[in-house]
N, C-alpha and C positions, 0 to 999 in steps of 0.2 A: 693514492688517488681515490677521491670520494666516489661512493656508489652514486649513479645518476639520480636515483630516487631521493637519496639523502640530500644531494646538492640542490636539486630542485625544491625539495621540501623546505630547505632553509630560505630559499627565495620566496616560495609561496606563502610562508608564514608572515611575510611582510605585506601581503596583499589583503585588502578587505574581504572578509568572508562573504559579505553580501554580493559583491561583484562577482566573485567566483561562483556563487550559487546560480546567479542568472546565466552566466556563460556555460556552466556545466549542464544546466537543464537544456539550453539551446543546443549543446553538443549532442545530447541524447536525441533530441528531435531530428538532428542531422543524420541519424542512423538509417533513415530511409534513403538509400544511396546506391551508388555503383561501387564496384569492388575495390577495396583496399587502397584508398587514396592516402598517400604518405609523402610529404606532410598534407594535412587536411586542406581542402580547397575552401577559401573564404567565400561565403554567400552573402546575400543581402541581410539575412538573419542567420546567425550561427555558422557552423562549419560542416562541410561534407566529409563524413568518415566512412568506415567500412560497411559492407552490405551484410544483411542478415538473410538474404534470399538463399534458400537451401540448394545444396549441390544436387544436380540431376540424379535421380535414382534413389534418393533418401526416402524413407517410408512416410515421413510426416512433412506436410507443407506448413512452414512457419509463417504466420501472419501476426504482425504487431506484437513482437515478443516483449516489448516494454510497455504494453498496453494494460488496461484495466484501471479505471479511474481512481478508486480509493487506495491503490497500492503504491508504495514508495519503492523506487529502484536505486536511489542515490543516498550516500551518507558522507559526512565530513569528518575526517579523523586524521590527526597527526600532520596537519598541513596539506592534506590532499582531499580531492573529491574522488570517491570510489563508486563503482556501480556494478549492479548485477546485469550482465549483458550476455546475449546469446552468441555462442561461438559456432559459426557455420561449419568449420572444418572438423570440430570435435562433436558437433550435433548435440551440445548440451550448454549449460549456463556456467559462466566463470566470473570470478571477481576481476574487475579491471580498475586501473587508476588513470586519471586524466593527466596526460603530459601537457602541462600548461604552455611550454615553449613551442610545441608543434601543433597543439590543439587536436591531439589524437588520443584515443583510448588505448592503453597498453594492457595486454593480457598478463595477469599474474600467474596463470596456470592453475589457480586454486579452483576446484570444481565445486559448484553449488548443486542444484538439482540436475541429475543426469537424464531427466525426461524432457525431450525437446518440446513436447506439447504442454508443458507446465507454465505457470505464471507464479510470481512470488511477491511478497511484501517484506520489506527490509526494516529492521529496527536496530540501531546502533546505541549501545548503552556505554557512555563514556566513563561512568563511575566504576564499572566492573571490567572495562576493556573487552566486552563481549559483543559479538555480532549475532543477531537473531535473524533467521530467514525462514518464513513460513511459506510453503509452496503447495500448489494444487494442480492437478490435471485440469486444464481449462475446458469448460463445457457450458455453453449458454443455457442448456436445458438441464440445470443442476439436479442431482439425484443421489440418494444413497446407493451404494453399489458394492458388490463383492469384489474381492481381490485386492490385496494390500498395495499392489502397484498403482492402483487408482486413487489411493487415499491421500488426504492432506498430511504434510510432513512438517516437522520443525527441525531445522538444523541450527546448531550453535557453534560459533567459532571463537577462538581466543586470538588476540592480536599481540604480536611480539614487537615492541617498539624498537628494539635494537636492530632486528632483522627486517622490520617493516613488512611482516608477512602474517597471514592468517592461517590457522590450522583448525581442523574439525575436532571438537571435543569428543572424548570417549562416550559411547552410548548413544550418540546421535547419528542419524535422525530418529525421531520418535513420531508416532502417528497422533494426530490431533482430532481426526474425524474419520469417517468411513464413507466419504462422498467425493464425487467429481463436481466442481462448482465453477460458477462464473468468476467469483472473487473470493478471497480469503484474507482477512485483515487482522493484524496483530497489534497489541498494546501491552504495556507493562505498568502496573499500578505502583503506588508508593511503598507497598509492602514487599515488592519483588514478584508478586504473582503475575503470570502471563495470561492473557485473554485472547481469544479469537472470536470472530463473528463472520457469518456467511448466511446465504439463503439456499435452502435445499428442500427436498421432499422425500417422503418414504417411497421406496420402489413400488411401482404399479399404481401410483396415485397422481393426482394433479394438485395436491394440497401443499403448495409452496409456503414455507414459513421461515421466520428469522430464528437462526440457531446461534447459540453461544457455547463456548467451552472454556475451561480455565485449568491451570495447574493446581495441584493439591500439596499441602504441607510445605509450601515454599520450595518445591523441587521441580526444576525445569524439565526433568525426565518423566515426571508423574502427572498425567492428565486425567481429568474426570470424564464422565460420560456427557456428550453434547446434549443440550436441552433447548427447548424453545422458550423464548422470552415469555414469562408469565404475565402478559399484559394484553389488553385489547389492541386490535389493529396489527397483529403480527402475522396474519394470514395474507399473503401477497400474491403477485403474479410472477410468471416466469422471468420477466425482464427486470424485476426489482432486485436491489442489492442492499447491503448493510455495511456500515463502516464504524470504527471504534476509535476512541481517543481517551488518553489519561489527562486529567486536568485538576485544578484545585480552586475552590472558591472559599468564601468566608466560613463555611461550615466544615471545611476539610477537603482532603483529596478524594477524587471520585474517578470512576470509569463511566464514560458516556457512549451510547450507541445511537447512531442515526440510521434510519432506513426509509426507503421510499415505499409507497403503497399505491399502486395504480388502480387497485380496487376502490379505494376511498379517495384517491387523488390528494394524498397528504404526504408531507414529510414529518417523520416522527422522531422524537428524541427522548431517550430514557437514561436514567442514571442509577449507579450503585455505589454506595459508600465503601471506601477501602477498609473501613473499620469493621465491616460485616464480613466475617470469614465464610459465611454460607453463600456460595456463588449463585445459587438458584433463588435465594430469598432476598427481599429488601429492594427490589427494583421499583423505581418510581417513574411513571410516564410524565415527563415535564411539559411536553407540548405535542400537539398533532395539528400542524399548520396546513390549512387548505392551500394547495399548490398545483392546480390543474395543469399548468404549463411546465412544471419543474419536477414532478414526482416520477422520475424515471431513473435509469441506472447511471446517473452522473452525480456522484457525491465524493468529496474529498474533505477530510477534517484535519484541523490543526488547532493547537492550543498555545497560549503564552505560558511557558513553564516557569517564568521568573516572577509571576505575580499571583496573588490570591484573589484576583478580581472575578474569576470564573469565566474569563473570556475564551470562547471556543468559536472558531471561524469555519464556516462551511462554504466550499465552492460547489455550486450546483449548475445544472444546465438549463438553458431556456429553449423550449421546443417550438416557440412561435417563430416560424421562418421569416416573418415580416418584421420582427423586432431587431433593432440594431443597437439599442442602448437600453439601459434600465429605465430611463425616463419615458420611453415609448410604451411601457407596460402599465396597465392599471395597477394601482397599489395592491389590490387584493390578489393579483396573480404573480407577483414577483418574489414570492416565497421569502419573504422579506422581513416579516416582523421578527422581533426577538423571540427565539425559540426557547432559550433557557437563560434567564437573567440577562447577562450581556452577551449571550450567544449572538454572533453577528452573521447574517447570511446575505450575500450579494449574488444576484442572478446574472450570469454571463450569457449574452446572446450566442446562439449556435451559428457557426459560420462554416458549414460543410463538414462537421465532425460526424464520425460514424460510430456505431456501437450501441 
């Protein structure tokens, strides 16, 4: 008798990945729900699944465990959608897989971050069969802080295709910073180097800045010292965030960082060539676009990995409560222009979002 995951996997591989992506994302949205619906209840949009609301008496009140705009929680691997989801009973985060037949998320029992007040960004590397999870204790008032229990962590897992299971690699997790932050975002460049970016400040100050860190000597276990981007416009406000993306253009592969700056009302985009082994040198500010309606903590970046056209796409927020479409905005405020060559930015109107 076939294992149910294996059997479903054979069926799932026959379905278009794009359709699965849309429904998997809708399923995550459906996590704001009542307890343990099984099978999931169909709604007008998506499905109603299990609750994340904490058990009475637990020390941490969980809100929006799959939140934080630039961070990814889902990945596609071996015919399945997988997710980093909060397990209320265990009070930590586990790897789940989407049961397509019942539209429910199934717990694999594999623990990710055991800190219930953490958030995470997920990166799946299909070429190495490695799952990367960078996690941080969530704090909207980001700051450097003492105590390793508060610091950003990198976990790395290996995937066993035969058993269809993930296992934590030896030596992980490792620390990537000494901060509690609102967001922490991960990317991997063409040389295999890992990068993270976030906004934080030295203890006892209000000087919020855009920080970056990267691995050294091609070793996922070895991280450098976090540094601020050596560019203008990197001193920001409490509510600003940064995101990071790996992409390729006609000049070669690059890392790109976008950050909001509510001091200058701009969205900023800087790049670093993968050929430059010095993580702190060689940064170029490609654009600082005036965006008074969109320069806040709503940024999500994606790139087209299959082309060398340099296309990077940014989903950002529209703070104008009266706007209902991009056409209703003046061209100068839709954060709109090309930020880096064919960097495309479309402004989505805000419809009651929080954060």
